[in-house]
DRENDRENZA-465349 format. One line per field, with one value per atom (N, C-alpha, C): residue number from 0; residue in three letters; atom name; x, y negated, z negated. Coordinates in nm, 4 decimals. Each point is the difference from the previous one (the first is absolute). Layout:
<kolkols>
nr c(NUM/...)
rest c(ALA/...)
atom c(CA/...)
u c(X/...)
v c(Y/...)
w c(Z/...)
</kolkols>
This chain:
<kolkols>
nr c(0/0/0/1/1/1/2/2/2/3/3/3/4/4/4/5/5/5/6/6/6/7/7/7/8/8/8/9/9/9/10/10/10/11/11/11/12/12/12/13/13/13/14/14/14/15/15/15/16/16/16/17/17/17/18/18/18/19/19/19/20/20/20/21/21/21/22/22/22/23/23/23/24/24/24/25/25/25/26/26/26/27/27/27/28/28/28/29/29/29/30/30/30/31/31/31/32/32/32/33/33/33/34/34/34/35/35/35/36/36/36/37/37/37/38/38/38/39/39/39/40/40/40/41/41/41/42/42/42/43/43/43/44/44/44/45/45/45/46/46/46/47/47/47/48/48/48/49/49/49/50/50/50/51/51/51/52/52/52/53/53/53/54/54/54/55/55/55/56/56/56/57/57/57/58/58/58/59/59/59/60/60/60/61/61/61/62/62/62/63/63/63/64/64/64/65/65/65/66/66/66/67/67/67/68/68/68/69/69/69/70/70/70/71/71/71/72/72/72/73/73/73/74/74/74/75/75/75/76/76/76/77/77/77/78/78/78/79/79/79/80/80/80/81/81/81/82/82/82/83/83/83/84/84/84/85/85/85/86/86/86/87/87/87/88/88/88/89/89/89)
rest c(UNK/UNK/UNK/UNK/UNK/UNK/UNK/UNK/UNK/UNK/UNK/UNK/UNK/UNK/UNK/UNK/UNK/UNK/UNK/UNK/UNK/UNK/UNK/UNK/UNK/UNK/UNK/UNK/UNK/UNK/UNK/UNK/UNK/UNK/UNK/UNK/UNK/UNK/UNK/UNK/UNK/UNK/UNK/UNK/UNK/UNK/UNK/UNK/UNK/UNK/UNK/UNK/UNK/UNK/UNK/UNK/UNK/UNK/UNK/UNK/UNK/UNK/UNK/UNK/UNK/UNK/UNK/UNK/UNK/UNK/UNK/UNK/UNK/UNK/UNK/UNK/UNK/UNK/UNK/UNK/UNK/UNK/UNK/UNK/UNK/UNK/UNK/UNK/UNK/UNK/UNK/UNK/UNK/UNK/UNK/UNK/UNK/UNK/UNK/UNK/UNK/UNK/UNK/UNK/UNK/UNK/UNK/UNK/UNK/UNK/UNK/UNK/UNK/UNK/UNK/UNK/UNK/UNK/UNK/UNK/UNK/UNK/UNK/UNK/UNK/UNK/UNK/UNK/UNK/UNK/UNK/UNK/UNK/UNK/UNK/UNK/UNK/UNK/UNK/UNK/UNK/UNK/UNK/UNK/UNK/UNK/UNK/UNK/UNK/UNK/UNK/UNK/UNK/UNK/UNK/UNK/UNK/UNK/UNK/UNK/UNK/UNK/UNK/UNK/UNK/UNK/UNK/UNK/UNK/UNK/UNK/UNK/UNK/UNK/UNK/UNK/UNK/UNK/UNK/UNK/UNK/UNK/UNK/UNK/UNK/UNK/UNK/UNK/UNK/UNK/UNK/UNK/UNK/UNK/UNK/UNK/UNK/UNK/UNK/UNK/UNK/UNK/UNK/UNK/UNK/UNK/UNK/UNK/UNK/UNK/UNK/UNK/UNK/UNK/UNK/UNK/UNK/UNK/UNK/UNK/UNK/UNK/UNK/UNK/UNK/UNK/UNK/UNK/UNK/UNK/UNK/UNK/UNK/UNK/UNK/UNK/UNK/UNK/UNK/UNK/UNK/UNK/UNK/UNK/UNK/UNK/UNK/UNK/UNK/UNK/UNK/UNK/UNK/UNK/UNK/UNK/UNK/UNK/UNK/UNK/UNK/UNK/UNK/UNK/UNK/UNK/UNK/UNK/UNK/UNK)
atom c(N/CA/C/N/CA/C/N/CA/C/N/CA/C/N/CA/C/N/CA/C/N/CA/C/N/CA/C/N/CA/C/N/CA/C/N/CA/C/N/CA/C/N/CA/C/N/CA/C/N/CA/C/N/CA/C/N/CA/C/N/CA/C/N/CA/C/N/CA/C/N/CA/C/N/CA/C/N/CA/C/N/CA/C/N/CA/C/N/CA/C/N/CA/C/N/CA/C/N/CA/C/N/CA/C/N/CA/C/N/CA/C/N/CA/C/N/CA/C/N/CA/C/N/CA/C/N/CA/C/N/CA/C/N/CA/C/N/CA/C/N/CA/C/N/CA/C/N/CA/C/N/CA/C/N/CA/C/N/CA/C/N/CA/C/N/CA/C/N/CA/C/N/CA/C/N/CA/C/N/CA/C/N/CA/C/N/CA/C/N/CA/C/N/CA/C/N/CA/C/N/CA/C/N/CA/C/N/CA/C/N/CA/C/N/CA/C/N/CA/C/N/CA/C/N/CA/C/N/CA/C/N/CA/C/N/CA/C/N/CA/C/N/CA/C/N/CA/C/N/CA/C/N/CA/C/N/CA/C/N/CA/C/N/CA/C/N/CA/C/N/CA/C/N/CA/C/N/CA/C/N/CA/C/N/CA/C/N/CA/C/N/CA/C/N/CA/C/N/CA/C/N/CA/C/N/CA/C/N/CA/C/N/CA/C)
u c(-1.8443/-0.0501/0.0401/-0.0909/-0.0092/0.0116/0.1080/0.0607/-0.0390/-0.0270/0.0009/0.1148/0.0822/0.1158/0.0024/0.0335/-0.0232/0.1705/0.0527/0.1272/0.0449/0.0625/0.0028/0.1528/0.0493/0.1111/0.0792/0.1064/0.0620/0.1661/0.0571/0.1585/0.0934/0.0899/0.0671/0.1020/0.0745/0.0025/0.1222/0.0654/0.1406/-0.0711/-0.1353/-0.0325/-0.0885/0.0170/-0.0464/-0.1554/-0.0651/-0.1319/0.0148/0.1346/0.0305/0.0237/0.0930/0.0218/-0.1102/-0.1010/-0.1072/-0.0703/-0.0208/-0.0690/0.0665/0.1200/0.0728/-0.0214/-0.0061/-0.0293/-0.1374/-0.0937/-0.1485/-0.0390/0.0685/-0.0319/0.0606/0.1088/0.0173/-0.0687/-0.0897/-0.1108/-0.1236/-0.0204/-0.1249/0.0228/0.1016/0.0186/-0.0045/0.0223/0.0034/-0.1528/-0.0552/-0.1559/-0.0829/0.0247/-0.0662/0.0267/0.1265/0.0310/-0.0667/-0.0238/-0.0479/-0.1666/-0.0386/-0.1263/-0.0470/0.0865/0.0261/0.0110/0.0579/0.0154/-0.1268/-0.0875/-0.1060/0.0306/0.0920/0.0492/-0.0941/0.0683/-0.1189/-0.1088/-0.1100/-0.1394/-0.0298/0.0201/-0.0161/0.0816/0.0340/0.1084/-0.0573/0.0008/-0.0224/0.0918/0.0631/0.1222/-0.1395/0.0088/-0.0817/0.0617/-0.0675/0.0099/0.0360/0.1202/0.0856/0.0403/0.0174/0.0532/0.1044/0.0907/0.1112/-0.0493/-0.1274/-0.0531/-0.0628/0.0152/-0.0475/-0.0883/-0.1288/-0.0580/-0.0186/0.0131/-0.0199/-0.0570/-0.0768/-0.0413/0.0683/0.0730/0.0606/-0.0398/0.0037/-0.0441/0.1192/0.0497/0.1272/-0.0550/0.0621/-0.0288/-0.0008/0.0949/0.0190/0.0831/0.0127/0.0482/0.1371/0.0459/0.1852/0.0059/-0.0536/-0.0050/0.0003/-0.1062/-0.0277/0.1248/0.0691/0.1131/0.0752/0.0346/0.1384/0.0034/-0.1525/-0.0148/0.0595/-0.1097/0.0505/0.1617/0.0625/0.1733/0.0856/-0.1158/0.1251/-0.0555/-0.0942/-0.0579/0.1390/-0.0109/0.1057/0.0102/-0.1205/-0.0058/0.0404/-0.0290/0.0257/0.1585/0.0592/0.1498/0.0722/-0.0836/0.0957/-0.0164/-0.1381/-0.0376/-0.0964/0.0090/-0.0808/-0.0545/0.0872/0.0227/-0.1372/-0.0422/-0.0702/-0.1332/-0.0269/-0.1211/-0.0876/-0.1005/-0.0803/-0.1498/-0.0025/-0.1004/-0.1049/-0.1260/-0.1080/-0.0664/0.0064/-0.0559/-0.1160/-0.1213/-0.1114/-0.0816/0.0178/-0.0191/-0.1808/-0.0263/-0.1223/-0.0551/-0.0260/-0.0385/-0.1100/-0.0215/-0.0386/-0.1457)
v c(0.4009/0.1140/0.1328/0.0881/0.1393/0.1211/0.0626/0.0901/0.1504/0.0821/0.1626/0.0546/0.0681/0.0617/0.1408/0.0936/0.1149/0.0497/0.0621/0.0698/0.1304/0.0504/0.1196/0.0441/0.0750/0.0179/0.1241/-0.0198/0.1545/-0.0305/0.1055/-0.0291/0.1143/-0.0366/0.0917/0.0884/0.0954/0.1047/0.0219/-0.1403/-0.0018/-0.0514/-0.0122/-0.0606/0.1095/0.0300/0.0806/-0.0524/0.1126/-0.0670/-0.0594/0.0190/-0.0666/-0.1404/-0.0189/-0.1360/-0.0816/0.0561/-0.0714/-0.0356/0.0874/-0.0751/-0.1189/0.0147/-0.1237/-0.1228/0.0005/-0.1225/-0.0218/0.1152/-0.0240/-0.0971/0.0765/-0.1001/-0.1175/-0.0547/-0.1398/-0.0994/0.0943/-0.0732/-0.0139/0.0900/-0.0108/-0.1149/-0.0139/-0.1109/-0.1365/-0.0024/-0.1102/0.0062/0.0655/0.0030/-0.0510/0.0535/-0.0299/-0.1408/-0.0783/-0.1256/-0.0929/0.0274/-0.0376/-0.0171/0.0944/-0.0071/-0.1137/0.0338/-0.0881/-0.1738/0.0011/-0.1582/-0.0559/0.1368/-0.0368/0.0013/0.0351/0.0362/0.0852/0.1433/0.1163/-0.0119/0.0356/-0.0160/0.1376/0.0664/0.1810/0.0683/0.1427/0.0888/0.1324/0.1109/0.1398/0.0705/0.1250/0.0874/0.1373/0.0316/0.1264/0.1418/0.0380/0.1398/0.1164/0.0456/0.1072/-0.0755/-0.1205/-0.0560/-0.0945/-0.0011/-0.1315/-0.1478/-0.0335/-0.1108/-0.0983/-0.1061/-0.0775/-0.1414/-0.0275/-0.1057/-0.1104/-0.1145/-0.1286/-0.0878/-0.0909/-0.1345/-0.1439/-0.0495/-0.1030/-0.1444/-0.0931/-0.1602/-0.0569/-0.0577/-0.1000/-0.1030/-0.1183/-0.1053/0.0040/0.1084/-0.0184/0.1306/0.0378/0.0904/-0.0048/-0.0912/-0.0101/0.0422/-0.0433/0.0630/0.1256/0.0331/0.1774/0.0402/-0.0295/0.0640/-0.0483/-0.0650/-0.0134/0.0643/0.0333/0.1220/0.1131/0.0275/0.1483/0.0394/-0.0781/0.0207/-0.0158/-0.0588/0.0369/0.0897/0.0783/0.1061/0.1208/0.0313/0.1119/0.0787/0.0710/0.1036/-0.0308/-0.0865/-0.0268/-0.0690/-0.0351/-0.0138/0.1037/0.1064/0.1246/0.1302/-0.0318/0.1149/-0.0489/-0.1343/-0.0769/0.1108/0.0546/0.0538/0.1531/0.0038/0.1187/-0.0292/-0.1233/-0.0711/-0.0779/0.0763/-0.0606/-0.0814/-0.1262/-0.0932/-0.0265/0.0036/-0.0066/-0.1277/-0.1072/-0.1512/-0.0354/-0.0092/-0.0570/-0.1389/-0.0856/-0.1689/0.0214/-0.0437/-0.0275/-0.1451/-0.0295/-0.1760/-0.0223/-0.1201/-0.0234/-0.0745)
w c(1.9320/0.1463/-0.0846/0.0145/-0.0441/0.0930/-0.0270/0.1004/-0.0708/0.0578/-0.0009/0.0225/-0.0867/0.0756/-0.0590/0.1117/-0.0229/0.0329/-0.1413/0.0185/0.0026/0.1022/0.0089/0.0255/-0.1419/-0.0125/0.0408/0.0683/0.0259/-0.0322/-0.0024/-0.0313/0.0801/0.0106/0.0998/-0.0631/0.1048/-0.0738/-0.0717/-0.0154/-0.1281/-0.1179/-0.0073/-0.1172/-0.1069/-0.0924/-0.1024/-0.0603/0.0028/-0.0894/-0.1492/-0.0313/-0.1448/0.0446/0.0957/0.0838/0.0125/0.0680/0.0440/-0.1064/-0.1215/-0.1072/-0.0757/-0.0048/-0.0615/0.0801/0.1417/0.0979/-0.0291/-0.0362/0.0181/-0.1542/-0.1152/-0.1210/-0.0031/0.0462/0.0115/0.0881/0.1088/0.0939/-0.0799/-0.0729/-0.1041/-0.0704/-0.0965/-0.0601/0.0031/0.1682/0.0486/0.0698/0.0280/0.0569/-0.1398/-0.1376/-0.0755/-0.0887/0.0258/-0.0254/0.0874/0.1517/0.0785/-0.0225/-0.0599/-0.0618/-0.1019/-0.0636/-0.1298/0.0358/0.0806/0.0528/0.1061/0.0378/0.0988/0.1431/0.0655/0.1201/0.0275/-0.0634/0.0241/-0.0637/0.0890/-0.0792/-0.0599/0.0661/-0.0215/0.0688/-0.0556/0.0265/-0.0360/0.0886/0.0188/0.0368/-0.0840/0.0586/0.0307/0.1161/0.0431/-0.0727/-0.0164/-0.0698/0.0928/-0.0347/0.0724/0.1322/0.0269/0.1334/-0.0397/0.0753/-0.0099/0.0620/-0.0553/0.0795/-0.1183/0.0139/-0.0838/0.0629/-0.0358/0.0709/-0.1234/0.0784/-0.1076/0.0986/-0.0859/0.0629/-0.0765/0.0933/-0.0440/0.0507/-0.0928/0.0001/0.0390/0.0979/0.0782/0.0472/0.0297/0.0270/0.1552/0.0716/0.1373/0.0536/0.1056/0.0581/-0.0075/0.0113/-0.0419/-0.1092/-0.1210/-0.1521/-0.0270/0.1017/-0.0331/0.0805/0.0845/0.0986/-0.1089/-0.0580/-0.0851/-0.0993/-0.0546/-0.1665/0.0559/0.1277/0.0336/0.0237/0.0440/0.0371/-0.1089/-0.1014/-0.1461/-0.0984/0.0543/-0.1317/0.0157/-0.1370/-0.0348/0.1018/0.0068/0.1051/0.1615/0.0271/0.1426/0.0044/-0.0881/-0.0478/0.0526/-0.1155/-0.0019/0.1136/0.0344/0.1239/0.1030/0.0482/0.0709/0.1188/0.0891/0.0959/0.0021/-0.1537/0.0070/-0.0762/0.0135/-0.0598/0.1065/0.0217/0.0870/-0.1035/0.1023/-0.0976/0.1197/-0.0190/0.0993/-0.0735/0.0653/-0.0690/0.0636/-0.0800/0.0620/-0.1001/0.1092/-0.0599/-0.0478/-0.0951/-0.0528/-0.0229/0.1176/0.0005/-0.1294/-0.0324/-0.0996/0.0447)
</kolkols>
């Protein structure tokens, strides 16, 4: 099943930009590994924004839910990450 994920990332008042970039770097490594594994079909970072768009291929909504909640960025600062999800039927 293909899904379009649109991540908008904010950060709280106690987090510095350096802290954000540290988490973002871990997230990028995870996303690139998922791309190599075929879970992430494609991935784009929007220039000038804290926004990432991804197309993912997973077997079920439950699998996608599990993946999303284990992402480094969600573990570190999930309350500041807004994910819009669109299902792309085959």
